[in-house]
C-alpha positions as CSV (number, residue, x, y, z in Angstrom):
1,M,7.2,147.7,83.3
2,K,6.0,144.6,81.6
3,L,3.5,144.3,78.7
4,G,0.7,141.7,79.3
5,I,-2.6,140.8,77.7
6,F,-6.1,139.9,79.0
7,S,-6.4,136.5,77.4
8,V,-10.3,136.5,77.4
9,L,-10.2,137.9,73.8
10,Y,-9.1,134.4,72.8
11,N,-11.6,132.5,75.0
12,D,-12.5,130.4,72.1
13,K,-9.0,128.9,72.0
14,P,-7.1,126.7,74.6
15,L,-4.8,128.4,77.0
16,E,-1.8,126.5,75.7
17,E,-2.3,127.8,72.2
18,V,-3.0,131.4,73.4
19,A,0.1,131.4,75.6
20,A,2.3,130.2,72.8
21,Y,0.9,132.9,70.5
22,V,1.1,135.9,72.9
23,S,4.5,134.9,74.1
24,S,5.7,134.8,70.5
25,L,4.7,138.4,70.1
26,G,6.6,139.4,73.2
27,Y,4.0,139.6,75.9
28,E,5.3,138.7,79.3
29,A,2.2,138.2,81.4
30,V,-1.4,137.2,81.0
31,E,-4.6,138.3,82.9
32,L,-7.0,135.5,83.4
33,A,-10.8,135.8,83.5
34,A,-12.4,134.0,86.5
35,W,-16.1,134.1,85.7
36,K,-17.9,130.8,84.9
37,S,-17.8,130.9,81.1
38,S,-13.9,131.5,81.1
39,T,-12.1,128.6,79.4
40,H,-8.6,129.7,80.6
41,L,-9.2,129.5,84.4
42,D,-11.5,127.4,86.6
43,I,-11.3,128.9,90.0
44,D,-13.2,125.9,91.7
45,R,-10.6,123.5,90.3
46,T,-7.7,125.8,91.1
47,V,-8.6,125.6,94.8
48,Q,-9.7,121.9,94.9
49,D,-7.4,120.2,92.4
50,K,-3.6,120.5,92.9
51,G,-3.0,118.8,89.6
52,Y,-5.1,121.3,87.7
53,K,-3.3,124.2,89.4
54,S,0.1,122.7,88.7
55,A,-0.7,122.2,85.0
56,L,-1.9,125.7,84.6
57,I,1.3,127.2,86.2
58,E,3.4,124.9,84.1
59,T,1.7,125.9,80.9
60,L,2.4,129.5,81.5
61,K,5.9,129.0,82.7
62,R,6.6,127.0,79.6
63,H,5.9,130.1,77.6
64,N,7.7,132.5,79.9
65,L,4.4,134.0,81.1
66,E,3.4,135.2,84.7
67,I,-0.2,135.9,85.8
68,S,-0.6,139.7,86.4
69,A,-4.1,139.5,87.7
70,I,-7.3,137.3,87.9
71,S,-10.2,139.3,86.8
72,N,-13.9,138.8,87.6
73,H,-15.7,141.7,86.0
74,L,-18.9,139.8,85.2
75,E,-19.7,138.4,88.5
76,G,-18.4,141.5,90.3
77,Q,-21.0,143.4,88.4
78,L,-23.7,141.6,90.3
79,V,-22.6,142.8,93.8
80,L,-24.5,146.0,93.2
81,G,-26.3,145.4,89.8
82,S,-27.8,145.7,87.5
83,L,-29.8,142.9,88.9
84,D,-32.6,142.7,86.3
85,E,-32.9,140.3,83.3
86,T,-29.9,142.0,81.6
87,T,-27.6,140.0,83.9
88,D,-29.5,136.7,84.2
89,E,-26.9,134.8,82.1
90,W,-24.1,135.6,84.7
91,A,-25.8,134.0,87.6
92,P,-27.5,130.7,88.4
93,S,-30.7,132.4,89.5
94,P,-32.6,135.4,88.2
95,K,-33.6,136.6,91.7
96,P,-31.8,139.8,92.7
97,D,-31.0,138.7,96.3
98,E,-29.6,135.4,95.0
99,K,-27.5,137.2,92.4
100,V,-25.9,139.4,95.1
101,K,-25.2,136.5,97.3
102,Y,-23.7,134.5,94.4
103,A,-21.5,137.4,93.3
104,M,-20.1,138.1,96.7
105,E,-19.2,134.4,97.2
106,R,-17.6,134.2,93.7
107,L,-15.5,137.2,94.4
108,K,-14.3,135.7,97.7
109,H,-13.5,132.4,95.9
110,T,-11.7,134.4,93.3
111,A,-9.4,135.8,96.0
112,Q,-8.8,132.3,97.3
113,A,-7.9,131.1,93.8
114,A,-5.6,133.9,93.3
115,N,-3.8,133.1,96.5
116,E,-3.4,129.5,95.4
117,L,-1.7,130.8,92.3
118,G,0.5,133.3,94.0
119,V,-1.3,136.2,92.4
120,R,-1.9,139.3,94.5
121,V,-4.5,141.1,92.4
122,V,-8.1,140.4,91.5
123,A,-9.4,143.0,89.1
124,G,-13.1,143.5,88.5
125,F,-16.3,145.6,88.7
126,S,-18.5,146.6,91.6
127,G,-21.8,147.2,89.6
128,S,-24.1,150.0,90.7
129,N,-27.6,150.0,91.9
130,V,-28.0,153.7,91.1
131,W,-26.3,154.1,87.7
132,D,-29.5,155.5,86.3
133,K,-29.3,158.1,89.1
134,W,-26.1,159.7,88.2
135,Y,-27.8,162.8,86.7
136,S,-29.5,164.9,89.3
137,W,-32.9,164.9,87.8
138,P,-35.4,164.3,89.2
139,P,-33.7,166.1,92.1
140,A,-34.3,163.1,94.4
141,N,-31.7,161.3,92.3
142,E,-28.9,163.0,94.3
143,K,-30.1,161.6,97.5
144,K,-30.5,158.1,96.2
145,Y,-27.0,158.1,94.9
146,E,-25.7,159.2,98.3
147,Q,-27.5,156.3,100.0
148,A,-26.0,153.9,97.6
149,W,-22.6,154.3,99.1
150,E,-23.8,152.7,102.3
151,I,-24.8,149.5,100.4
152,F,-21.5,149.6,98.5
153,A,-19.6,149.8,101.8
154,E,-21.6,147.0,103.6
155,R,-21.1,144.6,100.7
156,F,-17.6,145.3,99.8
157,N,-16.3,145.5,103.3
158,N,-17.7,142.0,103.7
159,I,-15.9,140.8,100.5
160,L,-12.6,142.6,101.4
161,N,-12.4,140.9,104.7
162,T,-11.8,137.6,102.8
163,F,-9.4,139.4,100.5
164,A,-7.5,140.5,103.6
165,T,-7.3,137.0,104.8
166,Y,-5.6,135.9,101.6
167,G,-3.5,138.9,101.2
168,V,-5.0,139.7,97.9
169,H,-6.0,143.3,96.6
170,F,-9.2,144.1,94.8
171,A,-8.5,146.4,91.9
172,M,-11.8,148.0,90.8
173,E,-12.1,149.3,87.2
174,V,-13.5,152.7,87.1
175,H,-16.0,152.4,84.3
176,P,-19.5,153.6,83.3
177,T,-22.3,151.5,84.9
178,E,-20.1,151.2,88.1
179,I,-20.7,153.2,91.2
180,A,-17.2,154.8,90.7
181,Y,-16.9,156.0,87.2
182,N,-14.7,159.1,87.5
183,I,-12.1,160.6,89.9
184,E,-14.6,162.0,92.3
185,T,-16.6,158.8,92.7
186,A,-13.4,156.8,92.8
187,A,-12.3,159.0,95.8
188,R,-15.8,158.5,97.4
189,A,-15.4,154.7,97.0
190,V,-12.0,154.8,98.9
191,E,-13.6,156.8,101.6
192,A,-16.7,154.7,101.9
193,L,-14.4,151.6,102.6
194,G,-12.5,153.4,105.3
195,K,-9.3,153.7,103.0
196,R,-8.5,150.1,103.6
197,K,-5.6,149.0,101.5
198,E,-7.3,145.8,100.1
199,F,-9.2,148.1,97.8
200,G,-7.6,149.9,94.8
201,F,-7.9,150.3,91.2
202,N,-7.4,148.6,87.8
203,F,-6.3,151.7,85.9
204,D,-7.8,152.0,82.5
205,P,-7.3,155.4,80.7
206,S,-9.9,154.6,77.9
207,H,-12.8,155.0,80.4
208,L,-11.6,158.5,81.4
209,V,-10.5,160.3,78.2
210,W,-13.9,160.2,76.6
211,Q,-15.4,161.9,79.7
212,S,-12.8,164.7,79.3
213,I,-10.9,163.4,82.3
214,D,-7.2,163.6,82.3
215,P,-5.9,160.0,83.2
216,V,-2.7,161.5,84.6
217,L,-4.7,163.2,87.4
218,F,-6.2,159.8,88.2
219,I,-2.8,158.2,88.5
220,H,-1.4,161.1,90.6
221,E,-4.4,161.0,93.0
222,F,-4.6,157.2,93.4
223,G,-0.9,156.1,92.7
224,D,-0.5,153.9,95.7
225,R,-3.7,152.3,95.0
226,I,-3.1,151.3,91.3
227,Y,-2.7,147.7,91.7
228,H,-3.0,146.8,88.1
229,A,-3.4,148.6,84.7
230,H,-5.0,148.1,81.3
231,A,-3.5,149.1,78.0
232,K,-6.6,150.3,76.1
233,D,-7.2,153.4,74.1
234,S,-10.4,155.4,73.2
235,E,-11.2,157.8,70.5
236,I,-13.5,160.8,70.3
237,V,-14.5,160.3,66.7
238,K,-14.6,163.8,65.2
239,E,-17.2,163.0,62.5
240,G,-19.5,161.2,64.9
241,V,-19.2,163.2,68.2
242,A,-20.9,166.4,66.6
243,R,-24.0,164.3,65.9
244,S,-24.1,161.6,68.7
245,G,-22.1,163.2,71.4
246,V,-19.9,161.0,73.7
247,I,-22.7,158.7,75.1
248,P,-24.0,157.1,72.0
249,N,-25.8,153.8,72.2
250,G,-26.0,151.0,69.6
251,P,-23.5,148.4,68.5
252,W,-19.8,149.1,69.0
253,V,-19.1,148.6,65.3
254,R,-21.8,151.2,64.3
255,R,-20.4,154.0,62.1
256,G,-21.2,157.5,63.4
257,R,-20.6,156.7,67.1
258,G,-19.2,159.6,69.0
259,F,-16.6,157.5,70.7
260,R,-15.1,154.0,70.4
261,F,-12.4,152.0,72.0
262,R,-9.1,151.6,70.2
263,V,-5.8,149.8,70.2
264,P,-3.2,152.0,72.0
265,G,-1.7,154.5,69.6
266,W,-5.0,154.7,67.6
267,G,-7.0,156.8,70.0
268,D,-6.7,159.9,72.0
269,V,-4.7,158.7,75.1
270,N,-1.3,160.2,75.4
271,W,0.6,157.1,76.3
272,R,4.0,158.9,76.9
273,R,2.4,160.9,79.7
274,I,0.7,157.7,81.0
275,M,3.9,155.7,81.1
276,T,5.7,158.6,82.8
277,A,3.1,159.2,85.5
278,L,2.8,155.5,86.3
279,L,6.6,155.4,87.0
280,E,6.4,158.7,89.0
281,V,3.9,157.1,91.4
282,G,5.9,153.9,91.7
283,Y,3.8,151.6,89.4
284,D,6.3,149.3,87.6
285,F,4.2,146.2,87.2
286,V,2.1,145.1,84.1
287,L,0.3,147.0,81.4
288,S,-2.4,144.5,80.3
289,Y,-3.7,144.9,76.8
290,E,-7.5,144.6,76.5
291,H,-8.8,144.3,72.9
292,E,-12.1,146.0,72.3
293,D,-11.2,147.9,69.1
294,P,-14.3,147.7,66.7
295,V,-12.2,148.5,63.6
296,M,-9.4,146.0,63.6
297,S,-9.1,142.2,64.2
298,R,-7.7,140.8,67.5
299,E,-4.6,139.6,65.7
300,D,-4.0,143.2,64.4
301,G,-4.6,144.6,67.8
302,C,-2.3,142.2,69.5
303,R,0.5,143.1,67.2
304,K,-0.1,146.8,66.9
305,N,-0.4,147.2,70.7
306,I,3.0,145.7,71.5
307,E,4.7,147.3,68.5
308,F,3.5,150.7,69.7
309,L,4.0,150.3,73.5
310,R,7.2,148.4,73.6
311,P,9.4,151.4,72.5
312,L,7.7,153.5,75.2
313,V,8.6,151.2,78.1
314,I,11.2,152.8,80.3
315,N,13.4,149.9,81.2
316,E,15.6,151.7,83.7
317,P,13.6,154.3,85.7
318,L,15.6,157.1,87.3
319,R,17.0,156.0,90.7
320,E,16.4,157.8,93.9
321,W,19.7,159.6,93.8
322,G,18.4,161.5,90.7
323,V,20.1,162.8,87.6
324,W,23.2,161.3,86.2
325,W,25.3,164.4,86.7
326,N,24.9,164.3,90.4
327,K,28.1,162.4,90.5
328,E,28.5,162.2,94.3
329,K,25.2,160.5,94.9
330,A,25.6,158.2,92.0
331,E,28.8,156.9,93.3
332,V,27.3,156.3,96.8
333,S,24.4,154.3,95.2
334,T,26.5,151.9,93.2
């Protein structure tokens, strides 16, 4: 397994500088943001300008970095919403139908850009037009949430047809405000899309533990659909949760919040269990660090993440023949 980083936390710096820095820390891969405000990747130029594409690849190669995934969370959110004024800055038009059309085309374009770069995964969000209906009150909310799966399937099957053309997977991040936010709704998303293999998940344990969901259960249930993974922790803050619960609002840096995101090793995720479970289901790709810790700087986060996770990386997973003392099978495999 390799340790990577989501470069968007340094969107204010040029990619060359960021690549040199993260490589010096020991990171081996970068996840690049594809939305319009990203300064590290322009998907339009990637598709249209061979010189731009070559320069991008050479920049990363110079620093011994590969691209683990291209991510388009912001524009993906617009496929289902919210489609009100809260997402106006992510689209060229404030009109809901035009936002949806724009988002669908941008995700398709992201798949095309990924293919141009030889990247097989696009990570992102789906949005949800019924997030405010997750709680079954009023009672009619239950029916509205059920109906939303039809809209999800219609729009994402359309998108995934393009992904299939390019041989690219869409890795949805299970997350609050998305139509799939826990194990049950993630399973429902898979079913709604007819179990097509273009659709899978960007595994992020930080969005599960604060809901009291065991991330290892998620890994075991969706193992062959985990196409990418984030290294991010979250903490149930003992002195805050007794007052605000686990769904507080307000700024992330506010003291007293019941939960907050953390750098791996500083929250409640059991990373030894996570690393073991990922290998058990055959995931041996990239664990991409996403910095959203409201306590420490991004530089502290980058250093502490790799210092914590590097010793946990299992460099030589057990082979199919099993334990070392099974000498007969060991000799056959060598």
